[in-house]
PDB file of N, CA, C and O in Angstrom:
ATOM      1  N   MET A   1     -71.515 -75.395 -39.586  1.00  0.00           N
ATOM      2  CA  MET A   1     -70.248 -75.141 -38.929  1.00  0.00           C
ATOM      3  C   MET A   1     -70.537 -74.420 -37.615  1.00  0.00           C
ATOM      4  O   MET A   1     -71.238 -73.408 -37.606  1.00  0.00           O
ATOM      5  N   ILE A   2     -70.012 -74.924 -36.527  1.00  0.00           N
ATOM      6  CA  ILE A   2     -70.221 -74.308 -35.214  1.00  0.00           C
ATOM      7  C   ILE A   2     -69.394 -73.035 -35.127  1.00  0.00           C
ATOM      8  O   ILE A   2     -68.229 -73.005 -35.525  1.00  0.00           O
ATOM      9  N   CYS A   3     -70.004 -72.003 -34.609  1.00  0.00           N
ATOM     10  CA  CYS A   3     -69.338 -70.708 -34.455  1.00  0.00           C
ATOM     11  C   CYS A   3     -68.133 -70.848 -33.539  1.00  0.00           C
ATOM     12  O   CYS A   3     -68.246 -71.390 -32.439  1.00  0.00           O
ATOM     13  N   ASP A   4     -66.964 -70.356 -33.994  1.00  0.00           N
ATOM     14  CA  ASP A   4     -65.765 -70.469 -33.164  1.00  0.00           C
ATOM     15  C   ASP A   4     -65.697 -69.399 -32.079  1.00  0.00           C
ATOM     16  O   ASP A   4     -64.883 -69.501 -31.162  1.00  0.00           O
ATOM     17  N   LYS A   5     -66.537 -68.380 -32.172  1.00  0.00           N
ATOM     18  CA  LYS A   5     -66.539 -67.340 -31.143  1.00  0.00           C
ATOM     19  C   LYS A   5     -67.301 -67.799 -29.902  1.00  0.00           C
ATOM     20  O   LYS A   5     -66.829 -67.612 -28.781  1.00  0.00           O
ATOM     21  N   CYS A   6     -68.474 -68.396 -30.094  1.00  0.00           N
ATOM     22  CA  CYS A   6     -69.288 -68.819 -28.948  1.00  0.00           C
ATOM     23  C   CYS A   6     -69.235 -70.325 -28.720  1.00  0.00           C
ATOM     24  O   CYS A   6     -69.814 -70.825 -27.755  1.00  0.00           O
ATOM     25  N   ASN A   7     -68.547 -71.052 -29.596  1.00  0.00           N
ATOM     26  CA  ASN A   7     -68.413 -72.512 -29.504  1.00  0.00           C
ATOM     27  C   ASN A   7     -69.768 -73.214 -29.515  1.00  0.00           C
ATOM     28  O   ASN A   7     -69.967 -74.217 -28.830  1.00  0.00           O
ATOM     29  N   GLY A   8     -70.683 -72.678 -30.294  1.00  0.00           N
ATOM     30  CA  GLY A   8     -71.984 -73.306 -30.459  1.00  0.00           C
ATOM     31  C   GLY A   8     -72.997 -72.988 -29.385  1.00  0.00           C
ATOM     32  O   GLY A   8     -74.122 -73.486 -29.440  1.00  0.00           O
ATOM     33  N   LYS A   9     -72.633 -72.169 -28.403  1.00  0.00           N
ATOM     34  CA  LYS A   9     -73.568 -71.826 -27.326  1.00  0.00           C
ATOM     35  C   LYS A   9     -74.542 -70.748 -27.759  1.00  0.00           C
ATOM     36  O   LYS A   9     -75.655 -70.677 -27.237  1.00  0.00           O
ATOM     37  N   GLY A  10     -74.146 -69.910 -28.701  1.00  0.00           N
ATOM     38  CA  GLY A  10     -75.006 -68.816 -29.144  1.00  0.00           C
ATOM     39  C   GLY A  10     -74.838 -67.554 -28.323  1.00  0.00           C
ATOM     40  O   GLY A  10     -75.345 -66.494 -28.691  1.00  0.00           O
ATOM     41  N   TYR A  11     -74.126 -67.667 -27.206  1.00  0.00           N
ATOM     42  CA  TYR A  11     -73.913 -66.515 -26.326  1.00  0.00           C
ATOM     43  C   TYR A  11     -72.444 -66.419 -25.942  1.00  0.00           C
ATOM     44  O   TYR A  11     -71.752 -67.432 -25.839  1.00  0.00           O
ATOM     45  N   VAL A  12     -71.977 -65.201 -25.732  1.00  0.00           N
ATOM     46  CA  VAL A  12     -70.592 -64.955 -25.330  1.00  0.00           C
ATOM     47  C   VAL A  12     -70.587 -64.119 -24.051  1.00  0.00           C
ATOM     48  O   VAL A  12     -71.614 -63.574 -23.649  1.00  0.00           O
ATOM     49  N   THR A  13     -69.440 -64.029 -23.431  1.00  0.00           N
ATOM     50  CA  THR A  13     -69.299 -63.244 -22.210  1.00  0.00           C
ATOM     51  C   THR A  13     -69.564 -61.775 -22.503  1.00  0.00           C
ATOM     52  O   THR A  13     -69.131 -61.247 -23.528  1.00  0.00           O
ATOM     53  N   ASN A  14     -70.265 -61.133 -21.612  1.00  0.00           N
ATOM     54  CA  ASN A  14     -70.602 -59.727 -21.778  1.00  0.00           C
ATOM     55  C   ASN A  14     -69.373 -58.867 -21.495  1.00  0.00           C
ATOM     56  O   ASN A  14     -68.877 -58.879 -20.368  1.00  0.00           O
ATOM     57  N   PRO A  15     -68.863 -58.121 -22.477  1.00  0.00           N
ATOM     58  CA  PRO A  15     -67.654 -57.320 -22.247  1.00  0.00           C
ATOM     59  C   PRO A  15     -67.864 -56.195 -21.236  1.00  0.00           C
ATOM     60  O   PRO A  15     -66.890 -55.705 -20.664  1.00  0.00           O
ATOM     61  N   HIS A  16     -69.102 -55.775 -21.002  1.00  0.00           N
ATOM     62  CA  HIS A  16     -69.371 -54.745 -19.999  1.00  0.00           C
ATOM     63  C   HIS A  16     -68.936 -55.192 -18.610  1.00  0.00           C
ATOM     64  O   HIS A  16     -68.594 -54.365 -17.764  1.00  0.00           O
ATOM     65  N   LEU A  17     -68.949 -56.517 -18.373  1.00  0.00           N
ATOM     66  CA  LEU A  17     -68.612 -57.026 -17.048  1.00  0.00           C
ATOM     67  C   LEU A  17     -67.138 -56.855 -16.726  1.00  0.00           C
ATOM     68  O   LEU A  17     -66.762 -56.894 -15.554  1.00  0.00           O
ATOM     69  N   PHE A  18     -66.285 -56.665 -17.739  1.00  0.00           N
ATOM     70  CA  PHE A  18     -64.861 -56.500 -17.500  1.00  0.00           C
ATOM     71  C   PHE A  18     -64.545 -55.111 -16.945  1.00  0.00           C
ATOM     72  O   PHE A  18     -63.492 -54.911 -16.339  1.00  0.00           O
ATOM     73  N   ASP A  19     -65.442 -54.164 -17.146  1.00  0.00           N
ATOM     74  CA  ASP A  19     -65.188 -52.779 -16.757  1.00  0.00           C
ATOM     75  C   ASP A  19     -65.747 -52.404 -15.383  1.00  0.00           C
ATOM     76  O   ASP A  19     -65.393 -51.359 -14.839  1.00  0.00           O
ATOM     77  N   VAL A  20     -66.599 -53.230 -14.828  1.00  0.00           N
ATOM     78  CA  VAL A  20     -67.243 -52.877 -13.558  1.00  0.00           C
ATOM     79  C   VAL A  20     -67.214 -54.075 -12.614  1.00  0.00           C
ATOM     80  O   VAL A  20     -67.156 -55.217 -13.070  1.00  0.00           O
ATOM     81  N   PRO A  21     -67.253 -53.830 -11.302  1.00  0.00           N
ATOM     82  CA  PRO A  21     -67.344 -54.954 -10.359  1.00  0.00           C
ATOM     83  C   PRO A  21     -68.690 -55.659 -10.492  1.00  0.00           C
ATOM     84  O   PRO A  21     -69.650 -55.084 -11.005  1.00  0.00           O
ATOM     85  N   SER A  22     -68.756 -56.903 -10.028  1.00  0.00           N
ATOM     86  CA  SER A  22     -69.968 -57.700 -10.229  1.00  0.00           C
ATOM     87  C   SER A  22     -71.195 -57.063  -9.585  1.00  0.00           C
ATOM     88  O   SER A  22     -72.286 -57.139 -10.151  1.00  0.00           O
ATOM     89  N   TRP A  23     -71.049 -56.435  -8.413  1.00  0.00           N
ATOM     90  CA  TRP A  23     -72.213 -55.817  -7.774  1.00  0.00           C
ATOM     91  C   TRP A  23     -72.745 -54.665  -8.618  1.00  0.00           C
ATOM     92  O   TRP A  23     -73.954 -54.446  -8.686  1.00  0.00           O
ATOM     93  N   LYS A  24     -71.832 -53.925  -9.265  1.00  0.00           N
ATOM     94  CA  LYS A  24     -72.235 -52.795 -10.107  1.00  0.00           C
ATOM     95  C   LYS A  24     -72.922 -53.313 -11.377  1.00  0.00           C
ATOM     96  O   LYS A  24     -73.898 -52.726 -11.844  1.00  0.00           O
ATOM     97  N   ALA A  25     -72.403 -54.416 -11.931  1.00  0.00           N
ATOM     98  CA  ALA A  25     -73.023 -55.012 -13.119  1.00  0.00           C
ATOM     99  C   ALA A  25     -74.447 -55.455 -12.806  1.00  0.00           C
ATOM    100  O   ALA A  25     -75.358 -55.274 -13.613  1.00  0.00           O
ATOM    101  N   TYR A  26     -74.624 -56.041 -11.614  1.00  0.00           N
ATOM    102  CA  TYR A  26     -75.964 -56.456 -11.201  1.00  0.00           C
ATOM    103  C   TYR A  26     -76.872 -55.243 -11.058  1.00  0.00           C
ATOM    104  O   TYR A  26     -78.017 -55.258 -11.511  1.00  0.00           O
ATOM    105  N   GLU A  27     -76.358 -54.196 -10.427  1.00  0.00           N
ATOM    106  CA  GLU A  27     -77.132 -52.984 -10.217  1.00  0.00           C
ATOM    107  C   GLU A  27     -77.522 -52.326 -11.542  1.00  0.00           C
ATOM    108  O   GLU A  27     -78.613 -51.770 -11.672  1.00  0.00           O
ATOM    109  N   MET A  28     -76.613 -52.395 -12.529  1.00  0.00           N
ATOM    110  CA  MET A  28     -76.858 -51.767 -13.830  1.00  0.00           C
ATOM    111  C   MET A  28     -77.664 -52.674 -14.764  1.00  0.00           C
ATOM    112  O   MET A  28     -78.039 -52.258 -15.860  1.00  0.00           O
ATOM    113  N   GLY A  29     -77.927 -53.895 -14.341  1.00  0.00           N
ATOM    114  CA  GLY A  29     -78.755 -54.799 -15.133  1.00  0.00           C
ATOM    115  C   GLY A  29     -78.014 -55.529 -16.237  1.00  0.00           C
ATOM    116  O   GLY A  29     -78.646 -56.028 -17.168  1.00  0.00           O
ATOM    117  N   TYR A  30     -76.685 -55.605 -16.159  1.00  0.00           N
ATOM    118  CA  TYR A  30     -75.929 -56.346 -17.174  1.00  0.00           C
ATOM    119  C   TYR A  30     -76.161 -57.837 -16.990  1.00  0.00           C
ATOM    120  O   TYR A  30     -75.989 -58.368 -15.892  1.00  0.00           O
ATOM    121  N   ASP A  31     -76.545 -58.499 -18.046  1.00  0.00           N
ATOM    122  CA  ASP A  31     -76.630 -59.953 -18.009  1.00  0.00           C
ATOM    123  C   ASP A  31     -75.230 -60.506 -18.186  1.00  0.00           C
ATOM    124  O   ASP A  31     -74.382 -59.874 -18.817  1.00  0.00           O
ATOM    125  N   ILE A  32     -74.987 -61.665 -17.641  1.00  0.00           N
ATOM    126  CA  ILE A  32     -73.655 -62.250 -17.784  1.00  0.00           C
ATOM    127  C   ILE A  32     -73.392 -62.600 -19.254  1.00  0.00           C
ATOM    128  O   ILE A  32     -72.396 -62.127 -19.801  1.00  0.00           O
ATOM    129  N   PRO A  33     -74.225 -63.400 -19.917  1.00  0.00           N
ATOM    130  CA  PRO A  33     -73.960 -63.660 -21.337  1.00  0.00           C
ATOM    131  C   PRO A  33     -74.705 -62.668 -22.232  1.00  0.00           C
ATOM    132  O   PRO A  33     -75.736 -62.118 -21.845  1.00  0.00           O
ATOM    133  N   ILE A  34     -74.169 -62.452 -23.427  1.00  0.00           N
ATOM    134  CA  ILE A  34     -74.880 -61.671 -24.443  1.00  0.00           C
ATOM    135  C   ILE A  34     -74.870 -62.471 -25.739  1.00  0.00           C
ATOM    136  O   ILE A  34     -74.048 -63.370 -25.920  1.00  0.00           O
ATOM    137  N   GLN A  35     -75.768 -62.143 -26.613  1.00  0.00           N
ATOM    138  CA  GLN A  35     -75.887 -62.862 -27.875  1.00  0.00           C
ATOM    139  C   GLN A  35     -74.617 -62.717 -28.695  1.00  0.00           C
ATOM    140  O   GLN A  35     -74.069 -61.619 -28.798  1.00  0.00           O
ATOM    141  N   CYS A  36     -74.149 -63.800 -29.273  1.00  0.00           N
ATOM    142  CA  CYS A  36     -72.923 -63.799 -30.075  1.00  0.00           C
ATOM    143  C   CYS A  36     -73.105 -62.927 -31.306  1.00  0.00           C
ATOM    144  O   CYS A  36     -74.070 -63.085 -32.054  1.00  0.00           O
ATOM    145  N   SER A  37     -72.171 -62.004 -31.510  1.00  0.00           N
ATOM    146  CA  SER A  37     -72.279 -61.092 -32.647  1.00  0.00           C
ATOM    147  C   SER A  37     -71.911 -61.771 -33.961  1.00  0.00           C
ATOM    148  O   SER A  37     -72.297 -61.299 -35.030  1.00  0.00           O
ATOM    149  N   ARG A  38     -71.181 -62.859 -33.893  1.00  0.00           N
ATOM    150  CA  ARG A  38     -70.774 -63.528 -35.123  1.00  0.00           C
ATOM    151  C   ARG A  38     -71.875 -64.427 -35.694  1.00  0.00           C
ATOM    152  O   ARG A  38     -72.163 -64.385 -36.890  1.00  0.00           O
ATOM    153  N   CYS A  39     -72.482 -65.235 -34.832  1.00  0.00           N
ATOM    154  CA  CYS A  39     -73.499 -66.177 -35.324  1.00  0.00           C
ATOM    155  C   CYS A  39     -74.919 -65.676 -35.076  1.00  0.00           C
ATOM    156  O   CYS A  39     -75.881 -66.312 -35.505  1.00  0.00           O
ATOM    157  N   GLY A  40     -75.059 -64.546 -34.388  1.00  0.00           N
ATOM    158  CA  GLY A  40     -76.379 -64.007 -34.125  1.00  0.00           C
ATOM    159  C   GLY A  40     -77.138 -64.747 -33.056  1.00  0.00           C
ATOM    160  O   GLY A  40     -78.351 -64.581 -32.925  1.00  0.00           O
ATOM    161  N   GLY A  41     -76.439 -65.567 -32.284  1.00  0.00           N
ATOM    162  CA  GLY A  41     -77.092 -66.282 -31.196  1.00  0.00           C
ATOM    163  C   GLY A  41     -77.587 -67.657 -31.572  1.00  0.00           C
ATOM    164  O   GLY A  41     -78.117 -68.367 -30.717  1.00  0.00           O
ATOM    165  N   SER A  42     -77.437 -68.056 -32.810  1.00  0.00           N
ATOM    166  CA  SER A  42     -77.917 -69.372 -33.211  1.00  0.00           C
ATOM    167  C   SER A  42     -76.923 -70.479 -32.867  1.00  0.00           C
ATOM    168  O   SER A  42     -77.294 -71.651 -32.804  1.00  0.00           O
ATOM    169  N   GLY A  43     -75.651 -70.106 -32.642  1.00  0.00           N
ATOM    170  CA  GLY A  43     -74.651 -71.095 -32.276  1.00  0.00           C
ATOM    171  C   GLY A  43     -73.940 -71.736 -33.452  1.00  0.00           C
ATOM    172  O   GLY A  43     -72.996 -72.502 -33.259  1.00  0.00           O
ATOM    173  N   PHE A  44     -74.369 -71.441 -34.652  1.00  0.00           N
ATOM    174  CA  PHE A  44     -73.690 -71.998 -35.817  1.00  0.00           C
ATOM    175  C   PHE A  44     -73.706 -70.987 -36.955  1.00  0.00           C
ATOM    176  O   PHE A  44     -74.519 -70.064 -36.987  1.00  0.00           O
ATOM    177  N   ILE A  45     -72.791 -71.191 -37.877  1.00  0.00           N
ATOM    178  CA  ILE A  45     -72.679 -70.316 -39.041  1.00  0.00           C
ATOM    179  C   ILE A  45     -72.883 -71.188 -40.274  1.00  0.00           C
ATOM    180  O   ILE A  45     -72.253 -72.235 -40.421  1.00  0.00           O
ATOM    181  N   LEU A  46     -73.755 -70.750 -41.138  1.00  0.00           N
ATOM    182  CA  LEU A  46     -73.987 -71.505 -42.365  1.00  0.00           C
ATOM    183  C   LEU A  46     -72.739 -71.408 -43.245  1.00  0.00           C
ATOM    184  O   LEU A  46     -72.256 -70.312 -43.532  1.00  0.00           O
ATOM    185  N   SER A  47     -72.224 -72.565 -43.671  1.00  0.00           N
ATOM    186  CA  SER A  47     -70.994 -72.531 -44.452  1.00  0.00           C
ATOM    187  C   SER A  47     -71.014 -73.429 -45.677  1.00  0.00           C
ATOM    188  O   SER A  47     -70.107 -73.356 -46.505  1.00  0.00           O
ATOM    189  N   ASN A  48     -72.034 -74.279 -45.810  1.00  0.00           N
ATOM    190  CA  ASN A  48     -72.083 -75.134 -46.995  1.00  0.00           C
ATOM    191  C   ASN A  48     -73.532 -75.418 -47.381  1.00  0.00           C
ATOM    192  O   ASN A  48     -74.465 -75.068 -46.658  1.00  0.00           O
ATOM    193  N   ALA A  49     -73.697 -76.052 -48.524  1.00  0.00           N
ATOM    194  CA  ALA A  49     -75.034 -76.285 -49.080  1.00  0.00           C
ATOM    195  C   ALA A  49     -75.896 -77.159 -48.178  1.00  0.00           C
ATOM    196  O   ALA A  49     -77.097 -76.918 -48.058  1.00  0.00           O
ATOM    197  N   ASP A  50     -75.303 -78.178 -47.537  1.00  0.00           N
ATOM    198  CA  ASP A  50     -76.080 -79.050 -46.648  1.00  0.00           C
ATOM    199  C   ASP A  50     -76.706 -78.261 -45.505  1.00  0.00           C
ATOM    200  O   ASP A  50     -77.876 -78.459 -45.176  1.00  0.00           O
ATOM    201  N   GLU A  51     -75.927 -77.364 -44.899  1.00  0.00           N
ATOM    202  CA  GLU A  51     -76.440 -76.571 -43.790  1.00  0.00           C
ATOM    203  C   GLU A  51     -77.525 -75.604 -44.261  1.00  0.00           C
ATOM    204  O   GLU A  51     -78.502 -75.369 -43.549  1.00  0.00           O
ATOM    205  N   ILE A  52     -77.354 -75.050 -45.450  1.00  0.00           N
ATOM    206  CA  ILE A  52     -78.358 -74.143 -46.010  1.00  0.00           C
ATOM    207  C   ILE A  52     -79.662 -74.891 -46.268  1.00  0.00           C
ATOM    208  O   ILE A  52     -80.737 -74.393 -45.933  1.00  0.00           O
ATOM    209  N   ILE A  53     -79.578 -76.073 -46.857  1.00  0.00           N
ATOM    210  CA  ILE A  53     -80.770 -76.863 -47.165  1.00  0.00           C
ATOM    211  C   ILE A  53     -81.503 -77.251 -45.879  1.00  0.00           C
ATOM    212  O   ILE A  53     -82.731 -77.188 -45.827  1.00  0.00           O
ATOM    213  N   LYS A  54     -80.757 -77.654 -44.837  1.00  0.00           N
ATOM    214  CA  LYS A  54     -81.390 -78.013 -43.567  1.00  0.00           C
ATOM    215  C   LYS A  54     -82.102 -76.809 -42.955  1.00  0.00           C
ATOM    216  O   LYS A  54     -83.212 -76.933 -42.438  1.00  0.00           O
ATOM    217  N   THR A  55     -81.458 -75.646 -43.015  1.00  0.00           N
ATOM    218  CA  THR A  55     -82.070 -74.425 -42.478  1.00  0.00           C
ATOM    219  C   THR A  55     -83.339 -74.083 -43.238  1.00  0.00           C
ATOM    220  O   THR A  55     -84.350 -73.732 -42.629  1.00  0.00           O
ATOM    221  N   LEU A  56     -83.301 -74.179 -44.546  1.00  0.00           N
ATOM    222  CA  LEU A  56     -84.487 -73.883 -45.354  1.00  0.00           C
ATOM    223  C   LEU A  56     -85.600 -74.895 -45.105  1.00  0.00           C
ATOM    224  O   LEU A  56     -86.773 -74.526 -45.045  1.00  0.00           O
ATOM    225  N   ASP A  57     -85.238 -76.180 -44.958  1.00  0.00           N
ATOM    226  CA  ASP A  57     -86.245 -77.211 -44.656  1.00  0.00           C
ATOM    227  C   ASP A  57     -86.952 -76.917 -43.333  1.00  0.00           C
ATOM    228  O   ASP A  57     -88.173 -77.038 -43.233  1.00  0.00           O
ATOM    229  N   ILE A  58     -86.178 -76.532 -42.323  1.00  0.00           N
ATOM    230  CA  ILE A  58     -86.773 -76.198 -41.015  1.00  0.00           C
ATOM    231  C   ILE A  58     -87.686 -74.988 -41.146  1.00  0.00           C
ATOM    232  O   ILE A  58     -88.784 -74.971 -40.589  1.00  0.00           O
ATOM    233  N   ALA A  59     -87.233 -73.975 -41.883  1.00  0.00           N
ATOM    234  CA  ALA A  59     -88.048 -72.769 -42.062  1.00  0.00           C
ATOM    235  C   ALA A  59     -89.342 -73.080 -42.807  1.00  0.00           C
ATOM    236  O   ALA A  59     -90.389 -72.509 -42.499  1.00  0.00           O
ATOM    237  N   ILE A  60     -89.277 -73.969 -43.772  1.00  0.00           N
ATOM    238  CA  ILE A  60     -90.471 -74.337 -44.541  1.00  0.00           C
ATOM    239  C   ILE A  60     -91.434 -75.142 -43.677  1.00  0.00           C
ATOM    240  O   ILE A  60     -92.641 -74.902 -43.707  1.00  0.00           O
ATOM    241  N   ARG A  61     -90.905 -76.105 -42.899  1.00  0.00           N
ATOM    242  CA  ARG A  61     -91.748 -76.953 -42.049  1.00  0.00           C
ATOM    243  C   ARG A  61     -92.400 -76.169 -40.916  1.00  0.00           C
ATOM    244  O   ARG A  61     -93.607 -76.265 -40.691  1.00  0.00           O
ATOM    245  N   ASN A  62     -91.583 -75.389 -40.204  1.00  0.00           N
ATOM    246  CA  ASN A  62     -92.067 -74.706 -39.009  1.00  0.00           C
ATOM    247  C   ASN A  62     -92.537 -73.285 -39.270  1.00  0.00           C
ATOM    248  O   ASN A  62     -93.161 -72.663 -38.411  1.00  0.00           O
ATOM    249  N   ARG A  63     -92.246 -72.787 -40.421  1.00  0.00           N
ATOM    250  CA  ARG A  63     -92.623 -71.444 -40.866  1.00  0.00           C
ATOM    251  C   ARG A  63     -92.125 -70.292 -40.004  1.00  0.00           C
ATOM    252  O   ARG A  63     -92.788 -69.257 -39.941  1.00  0.00           O
ATOM    253  N   PRO A  64     -90.960 -70.436 -39.325  1.00  0.00           N
ATOM    254  CA  PRO A  64     -90.446 -69.216 -38.695  1.00  0.00           C
ATOM    255  C   PRO A  64     -89.795 -68.370 -39.778  1.00  0.00           C
ATOM    256  O   PRO A  64     -89.055 -68.901 -40.606  1.00  0.00           O
ATOM    257  N   PRO A  65     -90.044 -67.103 -39.791  1.00  0.00           N
ATOM    258  CA  PRO A  65     -89.410 -66.290 -40.828  1.00  0.00           C
ATOM    259  C   PRO A  65     -87.896 -66.244 -40.621  1.00  0.00           C
ATOM    260  O   PRO A  65     -87.414 -66.160 -39.492  1.00  0.00           O
ATOM    261  N   LEU A  66     -87.167 -66.300 -41.711  1.00  0.00           N
ATOM    262  CA  LEU A  66     -85.713 -66.189 -41.622  1.00  0.00           C
ATOM    263  C   LEU A  66     -85.352 -64.748 -41.292  1.00  0.00           C
ATOM    264  O   LEU A  66     -85.947 -63.809 -41.820  1.00  0.00           O
ATOM    265  N   THR A  67     -84.382 -64.590 -40.423  1.00  0.00           N
ATOM    266  CA  THR A  67     -83.955 -63.243 -40.061  1.00  0.00           C
ATOM    267  C   THR A  67     -83.053 -62.682 -41.150  1.00  0.00           C
ATOM    268  O   THR A  67     -82.556 -63.415 -42.004  1.00  0.00           O
ATOM    269  N   LEU A  68     -82.853 -61.383 -41.105  1.00  0.00           N
ATOM    270  CA  LEU A  68     -81.957 -60.745 -42.067  1.00  0.00           C
ATOM    271  C   LEU A  68     -80.551 -61.322 -41.948  1.00  0.00           C
ATOM    272  O   LEU A  68     -79.874 -61.517 -42.957  1.00  0.00           O
ATOM    273  N   ARG A  69     -80.108 -61.597 -40.724  1.00  0.00           N
ATOM    274  CA  ARG A  69     -78.784 -62.192 -40.512  1.00  0.00           C
ATOM    275  C   ARG A  69     -78.690 -63.568 -41.168  1.00  0.00           C
ATOM    276  O   ARG A  69     -77.690 -63.882 -41.814  1.00  0.00           O
ATOM    277  N   GLU A  70     -79.728 -64.388 -41.003  1.00  0.00           N
ATOM    278  CA  GLU A  70     -79.727 -65.719 -41.624  1.00  0.00           C
ATOM    279  C   GLU A  70     -79.709 -65.616 -43.141  1.00  0.00           C
ATOM    280  O   GLU A  70     -79.013 -66.374 -43.816  1.00  0.00           O
ATOM    281  N   LEU A  71     -80.476 -64.673 -43.670  1.00  0.00           N
ATOM    282  CA  LEU A  71     -80.471 -64.485 -45.128  1.00  0.00           C
ATOM    283  C   LEU A  71     -79.101 -64.042 -45.627  1.00  0.00           C
ATOM    284  O   LEU A  71     -78.655 -64.477 -46.689  1.00  0.00           O
ATOM    285  N   LYS A  72     -78.434 -63.180 -44.866  1.00  0.00           N
ATOM    286  CA  LYS A  72     -77.084 -62.754 -45.246  1.00  0.00           C
ATOM    287  C   LYS A  72     -76.107 -63.919 -45.194  1.00  0.00           C
ATOM    288  O   LYS A  72     -75.245 -64.044 -46.064  1.00  0.00           O
ATOM    289  N   GLN A  73     -76.235 -64.786 -44.167  1.00  0.00           N
ATOM    290  CA  GLN A  73     -75.373 -65.961 -44.072  1.00  0.00           C
ATOM    291  C   GLN A  73     -75.589 -66.892 -45.263  1.00  0.00           C
ATOM    292  O   GLN A  73     -74.630 -67.423 -45.824  1.00  0.00           O
ATOM    293  N   ILE A  74     -76.846 -67.088 -45.646  1.00  0.00           N
ATOM    294  CA  ILE A  74     -77.149 -67.933 -46.802  1.00  0.00           C
ATOM    295  C   ILE A  74     -76.526 -67.340 -48.058  1.00  0.00           C
ATOM    296  O   ILE A  74     -75.918 -68.057 -48.853  1.00  0.00           O
ATOM    297  N   ARG A  75     -76.676 -66.031 -48.235  1.00  0.00           N
ATOM    298  CA  ARG A  75     -76.111 -65.365 -49.416  1.00  0.00           C
ATOM    299  C   ARG A  75     -74.583 -65.499 -49.459  1.00  0.00           C
ATOM    300  O   ARG A  75     -74.011 -65.799 -50.507  1.00  0.00           O
ATOM    301  N   LEU A  76     -73.926 -65.274 -48.306  1.00  0.00           N
ATOM    302  CA  LEU A  76     -72.461 -65.402 -48.256  1.00  0.00           C
ATOM    303  C   LEU A  76     -72.017 -66.826 -48.553  1.00  0.00           C
ATOM    304  O   LEU A  76     -71.051 -67.033 -49.287  1.00  0.00           O
ATOM    305  N   ALA A  77     -72.716 -67.818 -47.987  1.00  0.00           N
ATOM    306  CA  ALA A  77     -72.350 -69.216 -48.229  1.00  0.00           C
ATOM    307  C   ALA A  77     -72.554 -69.592 -49.692  1.00  0.00           C
ATOM    308  O   ALA A  77     -71.747 -70.327 -50.261  1.00  0.00           O
ATOM    309  N   LEU A  78     -73.628 -69.093 -50.304  1.00  0.00           N
ATOM    310  CA  LEU A  78     -73.885 -69.395 -51.710  1.00  0.00           C
ATOM    311  C   LEU A  78     -72.867 -68.716 -52.629  1.00  0.00           C
ATOM    312  O   LEU A  78     -72.534 -69.254 -53.685  1.00  0.00           O
ATOM    313  N   ASN A  79     -72.371 -67.539 -52.236  1.00  0.00           N
ATOM    314  CA  ASN A  79     -71.346 -66.866 -53.030  1.00  0.00           C
ATOM    315  C   ASN A  79     -70.030 -67.621 -53.043  1.00  0.00           C
ATOM    316  O   ASN A  79     -69.261 -67.532 -54.000  1.00  0.00           O
ATOM    317  N   LYS A  80     -69.771 -68.377 -51.959  1.00  0.00           N
ATOM    318  CA  LYS A  80     -68.532 -69.173 -51.888  1.00  0.00           C
ATOM    319  C   LYS A  80     -68.655 -70.354 -52.820  1.00  0.00           C
ATOM    320  O   LYS A  80     -67.729 -71.159 -52.921  1.00  0.00           O
TER     321      LYS A  80
END
């Protein structure tokens, strides 16, 4: 399921930019996008068994360790 907060981009608008002018944001080092707090920057939220199985298959094939956020998403989806 694509994250409805970032629309699958994995990044959202930086709220710090709303409080300061653009030149000040540049000076302070604010990046325009920031990682989505809902999906953790992956752009999607695990919501069913098919998505969980695909994620696990990728992790097994490529051996990237699953993050704590991904493990929590898997646990929440399995509880449903």
